[in-house]
C-alpha positions in Angstrom: -6.1 7.8 22.1 -4.8 4.7 20.3 -3.6 5.5 16.7 -6.3 3.4 15.1 -9.0 5.5 16.9 -7.6 8.9 15.8 -9.7 11.0 13.5 -8.1 10.7 10.1 -8.2 13.1 7.2 -10.3 12.0 4.3 -8.7 9.4 2.0 -10.0 8.6 -1.5 -10.8 4.9 -0.5 -12.6 5.7 2.7 -16.0 4.7 1.2 -14.6 1.8 -0.9 -16.0 -1.5 0.4 -12.6 -3.2 -0.2 -10.4 -0.6 1.5 -7.8 -2.1 3.7 -9.3 -0.4 6.8 -12.7 -1.9 5.9 -11.1 -5.4 6.0 -8.7 -4.7 8.9 -10.0 -1.7 11.0 -7.2 -2.3 13.5 -4.4 -2.1 10.8 -3.0 1.3 11.9 -2.6 -0.2 15.4 -1.0 -3.3 14.1 1.5 -1.2 12.1 2.2 1.1 15.0 4.2 4.3 14.5 5.5 3.1 11.1 2.0 3.6 9.7 2.6 7.4 9.7 6.2 7.3 8.3 6.4 9.7 5.4 7.2 8.5 1.9 7.4 10.4 -1.4 6.3 9.4 -4.9 5.2 10.9 -8.1 1.5 10.8 -8.3 -2.0 12.1 -8.1 -4.0 13.3 -5.1 -7.5 13.5 -3.9 -8.4 15.5 -0.8 -4.7 16.5 -0.7 -3.6 12.9 -0.2 -2.2 10.1 -2.4 -4.5 8.8 -5.1 -2.6 6.5 -7.4 1.1 7.2 -8.0 2.6 7.2 -11.5 3.3 3.6 -12.5 5.3 1.9 -15.2 5.3 -1.7 -16.6 8.1 -3.9 -15.3 9.8 -6.7 -17.1 7.6 -9.2 -15.2 4.4 -7.5 -16.3 3.7 -5.8 -12.9 3.0 -2.1 -12.6 5.7 -0.5 -10.5 5.6 2.7 -8.5 8.7 4.3 -7.1 8.7 5.6 -3.5 11.4 7.3 -1.5 12.2 7.9 2.1 12.9 11.5 1.1 11.8 13.5 -2.0 15.3 13.2 -3.4 15.5 9.4 -3.1 12.4 8.3 -5.0 14.5 6.3 -7.4 12.5 6.8 -10.6 14.9 6.5 -13.6 15.2 9.7 -15.5 13.9 8.0 -18.6 10.6 7.1 -17.0 8.4 10.1 -17.9 5.6 11.4 -15.8 3.8 14.8 -15.6 2.8 14.2 -12.0 4.4 16.1 -9.1 6.3 14.7 -6.2 3.8 14.2 -3.3 4.1 13.1 0.3 2.1 10.2 1.7 2.3 7.9 4.7 3.1 4.2 4.7 -0.5 3.4 5.6 -1.7 5.6 2.7 0.7 3.9 0.3 -0.6 0.5 1.4 -4.3 1.5 1.1 -3.7 2.9 -2.3 -1.6 0.0 -3.5 -4.1 -2.6 -2.3 -6.9 -1.1 -4.4 -4.9 -0.1 -7.5 -2.7 -3.2 -7.6 0.9 -2.2 -8.2 4.3 -2.9 -6.7 5.9 -0.5 -4.3 9.6 0.0 -4.9 11.6 1.9 -2.3 15.4 2.2 -2.1 15.7 -0.2 -5.1 13.8 -2.9 -3.3 10.4 -4.4 -3.7 8.6 -3.5 -0.5 5.1 -4.8 -1.4 3.3 -6.3 -4.3 -0.5 -5.9 -3.9 -1.9 -9.4 -4.0 -4.4 -9.4 -6.8 -5.7 -12.9 -6.4 -6.7 -12.6 -2.7 -8.1 -9.1 -3.4 -10.3 -10.3 -6.2 -11.6 -13.4 -4.3 -12.2 -11.4 -1.1 -14.1 -8.8 -3.1 -16.2 -11.4 -4.8 -17.0 -12.9 -1.5 -17.8 -9.5 0.1 -20.1 -8.5 -2.8 -21.9 -11.9 -2.9 -20.9 -13.1 -6.3 -18.3 -15.7 -5.3 -18.9 -16.8 -1.8 -16.0 -18.4 0.0 -16.0 -20.9 2.8 -15.1 -19.2 6.1 -11.8 -21.1 6.4 -10.8 -20.1 2.8 -11.8 -16.4 3.5 -9.8 -16.4 6.7 -6.8 -18.0 4.9 -6.9 -15.3 2.1 -7.2 -12.5 4.7 -4.3 -14.0 6.7 -2.1 -14.3 3.6 -2.8 -10.7 2.6 -2.2 -9.4 6.1 1.0 -11.4 6.5 2.3 -9.8 3.3 1.5 -6.3 4.6 3.2 -7.0 7.9 6.3 -8.4 6.2 6.4 -5.3 3.9 6.2 -3.1 7.0 9.0 -5.0 8.6 11.1 -4.5 5.4 10.3 -0.8 5.5 11.4 -0.7 9.2 14.6 -2.4 8.2 15.3 0.3 5.6 14.5 3.1 8.1 16.9 1.6 10.7 19.7 0.9 8.3 19.3 -2.9 8.3 19.0 -5.1 5.2 15.4 -6.1 4.5 14.6 -9.8 4.1 
């Protein structure tokens, strides 16, 4: 069975109209095996899965969340306090959570993905009917957001294979 057709365990945003899988149902297939790559972060859980990691303000005003390829390599500075435990998630879960909660994923001291707030907000207004977009503009926003996800996935793949991300 293709990965995007597998039965998945419940995720907190399964019923959210703006979940990544609502917008791109084929995303797991587009990401391939890397969708299930394990990552670790400090954070909360729902249904035993990631629901919002601990985040901190960055100098640029973004919220940042630290993720690691192992529990020991999360990279959170010791001075950044959290009472959350270390939890495991997959790359797909991190993307789905980040998309909705709008933070920046840092892994191995690199920015992997910054959830694009502008496209999210405009696509949500369009979907909910209080800010209709022209089809071309909607497709452009969706394309921009998807391109950023695929680029971040390529960067994660580079980290996993010992190459330098873009």
